[in-house]
C-alpha positions in Angstrom: 156.9 59.2 100.7 153.9 61.6 99.3 152.9 64.5 101.5 149.5 62.7 101.7 150.9 59.6 103.2 153.0 61.3 105.4 150.0 63.3 106.6 148.2 60.3 107.5 151.0 58.7 109.0 151.4 61.6 111.4 147.6 61.3 111.8 147.7 58.1 112.8 150.4 58.2 115.3 148.5 61.1 117.1 145.5 58.8 117.2 147.7 56.1 118.7 148.9 58.5 121.2 145.4 59.9 122.2 144.0 56.0 122.3 147.2 54.8 124.6 146.5 58.4 126.9 142.7 57.6 127.1 143.5 54.0 128.6 144.7 56.2 131.6 141.5 58.0 132.1 139.0 56.7 134.6 136.2 58.0 134.9 135.1 59.2 139.0 133.8 56.8 141.2 134.0 53.7 139.1 136.8 50.4 139.2 135.9 49.4 135.4 138.5 49.7 132.8 139.0 49.0 129.5 142.5 48.9 128.5 145.1 46.5 128.5 145.6 44.1 131.7 149.0 46.3 132.4 147.1 49.4 132.6 144.4 48.2 134.8 147.3 47.1 136.8 148.8 50.4 137.1 145.9 52.0 137.6 144.8 50.0 140.8 148.6 50.9 141.8 148.0 54.6 141.3 144.6 54.5 143.5 146.2 52.7 146.1 149.2 55.0 146.3 147.2 57.8 146.3 144.8 56.2 149.7 148.2 55.0 151.2 150.4 58.4 151.0 146.8 60.7 151.3 146.3 58.5 154.9 149.4 57.5 156.1 148.5 57.6 159.9 145.4 57.0 162.1 145.1 60.8 162.2 145.3 61.2 158.3 143.0 58.0 158.1 140.1 59.3 160.1 139.5 62.0 157.2 138.6 59.3 155.0 136.2 57.7 157.5 133.3 59.9 157.0 133.8 62.1 153.9 132.1 59.3 151.7 129.3 58.8 153.9 127.7 62.2 154.2 126.7 62.5 150.5 122.8 62.4 149.9 122.0 62.7 153.6 118.1 64.1 154.5 119.2 66.5 157.5 116.5 67.7 157.8 115.2 64.4 159.1 117.2 64.3 162.2 115.1 67.1 163.8 111.8 65.5 162.9 112.9 61.9 164.2 111.7 60.6 167.3 112.1 57.0 168.2 114.4 55.2 165.6 113.2 52.1 167.0 109.3 52.7 165.9 110.4 54.8 162.9 109.8 53.1 159.4 112.5 55.2 157.8 115.2 54.1 159.6 117.8 52.3 157.2 118.1 48.4 157.8 121.6 49.2 158.8 120.9 51.3 161.9 118.4 48.9 162.7 120.6 46.0 163.0 122.8 48.7 165.0 120.3 49.6 167.5 118.3 46.5 167.7 119.3 45.7 171.3 119.5 49.0 172.2 115.1 49.1 171.2 114.9 45.7 172.2 115.0 46.8 176.1 112.1 46.8 178.1 110.4 50.3 178.4 110.7 52.4 181.5 107.7 52.6 183.7 107.9 56.0 185.4 106.2 55.0 188.7 109.0 52.1 189.6 112.0 54.3 188.0 113.7 57.7 189.1 115.6 59.3 186.2 118.3 61.3 187.6 118.5 65.1 185.4 121.4 64.9 183.3 123.1 66.0 180.1 124.4 63.9 177.5 126.2 64.9 174.6 127.3 63.0 171.6 130.3 63.8 169.4 130.4 62.5 165.6 133.2 61.2 163.8 135.2 62.4 160.9 133.6 65.6 159.0 130.0 64.3 159.9 127.1 66.6 160.5 125.5 66.6 163.7 122.0 65.8 162.5 123.3 63.1 159.9 120.7 60.4 160.4 123.0 57.7 158.6 125.3 57.3 162.2 124.2 55.6 164.8 125.2 58.3 167.6 122.6 60.4 166.0 119.6 58.0 166.1 120.8 56.7 169.7 120.7 60.3 171.0 116.8 60.8 169.5 116.7 57.0 171.5 117.7 58.9 174.4 115.5 61.3 174.3 112.5 59.0 174.2 114.0 56.8 176.9 114.3 59.4 179.6 111.7 62.4 178.7 112.5 65.5 180.0 114.6 64.8 183.0 117.5 64.3 180.1 118.9 67.1 177.9 120.6 65.3 174.6 122.5 67.0 172.1 124.9 65.8 169.3 128.0 67.9 168.2 130.6 67.5 165.6 134.0 66.9 166.6 135.0 70.4 165.7 132.1 72.1 167.6 133.5 72.2 171.1 133.0 76.1 171.4 129.3 75.3 171.2 129.1 72.4 173.2 130.9 73.9 176.0 128.4 77.2 175.7 125.6 75.3 175.5 126.7 73.2 178.7 127.2 76.3 180.8 123.3 77.8 179.9 121.9 74.5 180.8 123.9 74.7 184.2 123.6 78.5 184.9 119.7 77.6 186.2 119.5 81.6 187.7 120.8 82.4 184.5 123.5 85.0 186.2 126.4 83.9 184.0 128.0 82.6 187.1 128.2 78.6 187.7 127.9 78.0 191.3 129.5 74.9 193.3 125.5 73.6 193.4 124.8 74.3 189.6 128.2 72.7 188.3 126.8 69.5 190.1 123.5 69.3 189.9 123.3 67.2 187.1 125.1 63.9 185.7 126.9 64.8 182.6 127.4 62.0 180.0 129.9 61.9 177.0 129.6 59.6 174.2 131.7 59.5 170.6 133.1 57.5 167.7 136.3 58.4 166.2 137.4 62.1 166.2 134.7 62.2 168.4 135.4 59.8 170.7 138.6 61.9 171.4 136.8 64.5 171.6 135.2 63.4 174.7 138.4 63.4 176.6 139.4 66.9 175.0 135.6 68.3 176.0 135.9 66.7 179.7 139.0 68.5 180.0 137.6 71.8 179.5 134.9 71.3 181.8 137.7 70.2 184.5 139.5 73.8 183.6 135.8 75.2 184.7 135.4 72.9 187.5 132.7 71.0 186.1 132.5 67.1 187.1 131.6 64.4 184.4 130.0 61.1 185.3 131.0 59.1 182.4 132.6 59.3 179.2 132.5 56.6 176.3 134.7 56.4 173.5 134.1 54.4 170.1 137.1 53.3 168.1 138.9 56.7 169.7 141.2 58.4 167.2 143.0 61.4 168.0 143.9 64.6 166.1 147.1 66.3 165.9 148.6 67.1 169.2 145.2 65.6 171.2 145.6 62.9 174.0 142.9 60.1 173.5 144.2 58.1 176.1 144.4 60.0 179.8 141.1 60.7 181.2 141.1 63.6 183.2 140.4 63.8 187.0 137.2 65.2 186.7 135.6 62.4 185.2 133.9 59.6 187.3 133.9 56.7 185.3 135.2 55.9 181.6 135.1 53.2 179.3 136.5 52.4 175.9 135.7 50.1 172.7 138.2 49.9 170.3 138.9 47.6 167.1 142.5 46.9 165.4 142.2 45.7 162.2 141.8 47.9 158.8 143.3 51.2 158.4 141.5 53.1 161.3 142.8 51.4 164.4 141.1 53.0 167.6 143.0 53.8 170.9 143.5 50.3 172.6 144.1 51.7 176.4 142.7 54.3 178.4 144.1 55.2 181.6 142.8 57.2 184.2 145.3 60.8 185.1 144.2 60.3 188.5 143.0 56.7 189.5 141.3 57.2 192.9 139.2 59.8 191.4 138.2 57.9 188.0 137.1 54.1 187.5 138.1 52.8 184.1 135.1 50.2 183.2 136.8 48.5 180.4 138.7 48.7 177.5 136.8 46.1 175.2 138.4 45.1 172.2 135.9 44.5 169.9 136.6 41.5 166.9 134.9 41.2 163.5 136.7 38.1 161.7 134.1 35.7 162.7 131.0 37.9 162.3 129.7 40.4 160.3 128.0 43.7 160.8 125.6 45.5 158.6 127.5 48.5 157.4 125.1 49.6 154.2 124.6 53.1 155.6 127.8 53.9 154.3 129.3 54.6 150.8 131.7 52.0 149.1 134.8 53.6 150.1 134.1 53.6 153.8 133.2 49.9 153.3 135.9 48.5 151.2 138.8 50.4 152.9 137.8 50.9 156.5 135.2 48.8 157.1 136.3 47.4 160.8 136.1 51.2 161.8 132.3 51.4 161.1 132.0 47.8 162.2 132.3 48.8 165.7 130.4 51.8 164.8 127.1 49.8 163.4 127.8 46.9 166.2 124.6 46.3 168.2 126.8 44.6 171.1 128.8 47.8 171.8 125.1 50.0 171.5 123.3 47.7 173.9 126.5 48.1 176.1 126.4 51.6 176.2 122.7 51.9 176.9 123.4 49.5 179.9 125.8 51.7 181.2 124.0 55.1 180.6 121.1 53.0 182.7 123.0 52.6 185.7 123.9 56.0 185.6 120.6 57.4 185.5 118.3 54.9 187.0 117.3 54.2 190.4 114.6 51.7 191.4 111.7 53.2 193.2 112.8 56.4 195.8 116.0 54.1 196.9 119.7 54.2 195.4 119.6 50.9 193.9 120.6 50.9 190.5 118.3 49.5 187.6 120.8 47.4 186.1 124.5 46.3 186.7 126.0 46.4 183.2 129.6 47.5 184.9 130.1 43.7 185.9 129.2 42.5 182.4 131.7 41.7 180.3 132.0 41.5 176.4 133.1 38.6 174.6 
């Protein structure tokens, strides 16, 4: 064997090794391959193992729910959106999610009395409070438009409990003396809603208000997922009413049952099991990863039936016909199929 032949053979072997190694390199964000079927199979297995090992529990899976849906979000729009029902820039999937809410009859102030209230929403995962790609955020703008100045509505990240508490105390402290009286604590209704980690946060937040002697009128949990050490099942005694919507498919499954810590003080309006095998919900506002691996968790988040029912529950809490005490709707007796 000549030296040149030996070098050529060595080069060929190195080239083959590089070509073989290249088969295992996958461009980020793609599922297209150019190598042998065996190489493709190995790659798919590796991806599935990463997903499985990275998100082994309800807690871990929740990390993935919205990481992929906060990309390329125009956060500046959230403050400028007045009513998603009228905004032409509202994404089609979100229009679908809120179409039952938007079809509700507009309030005539001469016919209805709106009780003063603080309504706080908590978004799930790592979603920012002003991410207009999520219906929780747009629902808040709808509530502002519907109830006007009688209601203060804010959305928080599920990790912003401290700020939410501080803001709530400032709103309740009408004389600004830094001390909440019994009258100040009960002067307005407090309503909490959230999805996923945000749903669990509604109960965490309610417990913090309980510690301060502040009552909560209603908590609304949508496919609740607890963080480590949290309890997203037991509704504290300072909550008058609570309702839970959940689904049981996919990687992230919601809390199926909420119960009252004190049944004499808290009424559970229902644990509604939502199913999506026979009807589709538009989830195009989320990235492909969420739609492929965690779709049911976002179908319930975009479900127009869920948001329509939530709107009815809130109306029941806040609206009174004329000067009487009759509620404006009877949503508590309605059942979701």
